N, C-alpha and C positions, 0 to 999 in steps of 0.2 A: 415790352419787349423781355423779351424771352431769353432764361439766365437755365444755365446747366451747376447740379450739385456735385459736392463732392462729395459729402458722407450725408447723410437722416440719424440726426438724433431723437433720443429714445423718447425725448418729451411731444415730441412729434408723431411719437408712433401707428396712434390712432387716425390719422390726418390721410394712410397709404398712397402717401406725395411719387409725384411720381420723379427722375431721374431730371428732370426739365421742366422749372417752374415759372410759370408770369409770374415779375413784377412791376410796383407800381409805385408809387414815388411821391404821391400821398399816406402818412402810418398817423395814427389815433393810436397814442402812449396808454393805455389802455390791458391791462393787468389780462391772458392769456393769449396777446396779440401774438401773430407769426411774421413774425423780423423775416430779412436775408441779409445775413452780415458775411463775414472778408475772417480769414485769422490773421493776427496780426505776426509783430518775432516771435518765436514762440523757443528760445533758448531763455536754461534760464526759468520757464516757466512750471507754473500745474498745469498741463495739458493733455488731462488726461479726459478721452471721449466718448462717453456708453453711449454706446448702435443703438438703431434700433431698434435690432433681435435682440439686445442685453450687454450683448462682448464689451468688453474695455478692451479701446483703440489710442490712439491717443490724436489732435485738431490739433495739426502742423501749421503753419506758415504756409496762406496764399489758398488754404481747402474757401472751398466758398453753403455752407450749411444752411437750411432752415432752425430757428432761435423763437427762443415767445419769450413774452413781456415779464418781470419775474421780481420777486419778493423773493429776500432768503436773510433767515434769522444765527447760522449757526454760531455756538462758540466759539469751536473750536474752527473753522472753516472760515467762511466769508456770509456780512451779510449787506446786502443790496436793496437795493431801488428803484420804482421803472419810475423814472423819469419826468418834467412835467413834461419837456417834451423831448421828439427825435424824429430828428428831420435825416433825410438821404447827409452822407459824408463824416452824421455823429460818431466818435467812440463810444466803446459802452464793453464792461468785464463779462469774462464769461464766471456765473456768476457757482455753476454746478454744475461737473461733466455732461450732466440728460442734455444739459443743451439751452440751461435759465436762462438771459443776462439781462439785463441793468447796466444801473451806475452803482458804484463802490462806496461802502459807511466803514465795513470794515473789514482791515488782514487780517488774523493769526501766520505770523510768515513762517509758522514753523511745521503747517499747510503749502507750503508752500504763495507764490507770490501769481497770481491768476492772470489769467491773456487777456489781450485785449480782444476784438473784434469791431469794425467798422459797419456801420450800418448802406447797407446800399438798396432800401427803401422795403416795402409791405411785398407778401406775397400774399395776390392775391388772386380768387374768384374767376373762371368765365363770364364773369358778370361785371368783374371790376370789381367787389366789395374785399376787404380785409383779413382776409382771415382771422380766425381764432379758438383756438384749443376747445370753446369753448361752448360752443358750434354741433360739434361734435359730437359728447354728453352725452352719459349716462342719464340722462331727467331730474335735479330736485324736486325730493320729497318735502311734507311739513313735518308732516308728521308719518310715524312707523307705529299702527295699528294691529299690528299682527311680527310677528317676529321669529323662530325660532331659537332657545337662550345661544347665549352671547357669551362664549372667556374675554372681559377686554386685559388687552396686556400691555403696563406702561412702562415705564423708566424717569429713576433721576435726574437721566440724560440720556444724552445722545450715546451711539456704541456703547450697550453699557448690557448685553447679552436676556434683552429684547426676542429678537427674534431666534438663534438659540434656543432658548426654549420651546418657545411655538412651533417649532419644526417636532420638537419633543412628545411633546403635547398633540401636534396631529400626526406624526406616524404610532402614536400609543392610540387615538382613539378607531383612528383606521383601520390596527390589528382585530378591532377588537369588533369594528361589522360598518361602523357606523358611514353616513356618509358626513365628514367638513365640508364647513365651505370657512376661506381664509380671506380678508381682505384688513386694506392698513388704511391708518383717517388721517395722518394728519405727516407735519415734513413737508421735504422737500422736492419734487422729482425725482426717479430713480424706479426703475427696477430693477434693483439688486435683491434685496428683500422679498420682491412680490414671487421673484423666482428659486428665492431659496423655500417659501411658504406652500408654493408647486412641484418644487422635486420631492419639499415632502407627501404629498398625497393629495395636500387638500382641492375640489374643486366644485365650485366653480371661482378663481380669485382677481381682484377686487381692490383699487385703489383708487385713492383724490381725485391723481389723475386721470383715470376711466369719468368720473363726473369734474373736470377737466380744469380745473390745480396746477396752475406748477407750482405749490406749494401754498399750508394753510393759511402762514402772513394775512390776508386781508383780512378782507370782513366776518368779522366773527359769527352768522349769521348765514350768511351764506354758505360758509364749510363747517356747518350744522347737518339746513340742507342740501349739501352736498355725499356727508356723512352717512344719511336715513337714505338716501335714493341708490347709493349704490349697499349700501343693507339692502335695497327691498330688494333690488337685484340681482342678488347673491344667497334672496329665501327664491328666490323664483323655482331657482334645480331642490326645490325639498330641500336640505341638508337637518339632516340629526343637533349640529350644534353651526354656531358658525364662530370663530378664531377671531378680534378687533386685536394690528399691533394698531399703536396709539403712538405717531414714531413722533423722538423727537423727547421732551421731558415734562413732566405734571407741571410747572410752573416753565413759563417762556414767551416766548412768542407767535407760536403756531397754533394756539387757538387751541389746544390741548382741554383743557380747563371747558373752555365753552362743550367740551363734544365732554367730557363722563359728565358734567352737570346736564346734560338734556337728561328731559322728565321721562323723552320719546323713544328716546335707545333706554338709559339708567334701566325699563322696567323688561328687557327684558334680559339683559342680566345678569348669571346667577354668580360668578365671580369673578374677583381681581388677580389678576398676578403682575406685583411692580418687582419690577429692578431696581437693587439701588445699590451705590459707589460702595456710600462707610457704615459705620457704625447710623453717625447725625441726617442720614441721610434721609434711613430706611424708619428714622423714627420721624424726623417728617413726613416723610411717609407718608405714615400713617397717620396723620393728625388732618396736612393739609385735606388728602380722602371726604378724611370724616367727614369735612369741611362741606367738604359738595354734594353730602351728603349716602358715599355711601364705603361700607370695609373692605381696606384687606383680607384680603382669603391665603394670600402666599409670598412673605418675603423670598425672593435672591437676587442672584444678582453677586459681584465681588465682594458684596461686605459679606456674604454668609458661605463664600467657597473651601471654608472648612469650616468646624466644630466651633473654632473657638467666636466668630460671628454665629452660629448657627444659635448656639446655647446663651448665647446674650444676647441675643434683640427678640426671644424667645422668654428669657428672663422681662429682658426690660423692655421692649414694647410692647411686648400680649401678642405676640403675630407666628404663628405659622412660621417656620424660613426653611431653606435648602438650598444648598448651589443645584446650579444648575448644569454645574459637571457631569454628573449621570446621572442616572434614568432619569432622580426626579420623580422616583414611588409617591413621595407621604401628600408629593402637589396634586398628582391623579388622587391617588385613592379621595383624600380631601377634593375637586375638582365632581368627581365620579359619583360622590354624594350630594354634592348639589346642583349637575343635574338630571340626577331622577327627578332631587323632590321641581326638579321647574320640567319639567318629561314630564310628570307629572298634572303639574297648574294645570300647565300649555294641557293634554288630552280635557280632565275638566270641562276647561273652559270649551272645547269645541265639540263637547256633548251637549255644556249648557249654549250652545246656540246653535247649536242640532235639535 
């Protein structure tokens, strides 16, 4: 049966769906599965919709859209799971404006009440197979033997200034004539941060969505392999460096810890910038990152947006600190030193190999 789409959200952007899709009645409830849903009442609900183009619009009652089954574990927004069973007529929740849907686990009412959607069926291929975004993804990798130097940017929670810092770093290194690639390795599906990274001048830019994940709340091994696949893909353009955003926080259910602890990735990281919300989290970030086997290069974010925080962190936490509200010259100097060392080591490795 063919059905017409009203709108196409970003989570299925890589599928290049036509305006009319083939719909099946059998639904396999697995991560990444593409289903067709109808939006229910929008009055008084959070109805944000991120289009495949990246534009933020609205999901309206009666809209017929493709959606993807996935998990979410946001502390400030919504939490949800993939149901054990999904059938035509079931009611699910819009977990993220990018088009991720599932059953609800928790609601932060300050973010608004999520919209409900009715399941109309699975979206299938011409051969009748249920579509899954994993089937259109960059190949996963189990190793990352070679890479341009990576600058990692992590945070103690979501919305802590990671992308702001990343964009400033990209602009600086681009101005120095370096080719900068950008990746986002964790979080829940969205193009907003990736678009900002592109606007800052990074190219190419990839996210875990390109690796076929609606979020990184699932299997840790898969998340790490997807990350290595994305990094390998970014390296094909032979960048001088890669700036990697680790979405969400150091602690939590988005597998950020597994990514940071991964030795295959860790060996290529020349510096870690941490966005911290307060002084306690700045101290905690240093301690936890040390447990993961890495040193923090710089603390930024709201904790150090003025001299009081900067001086406290540098004296009591023992890590350089700088606000990301300005040009971040201290951070840039430190990273340039580390990048020079990393590039020298990389050149020596290449020379030995030859």
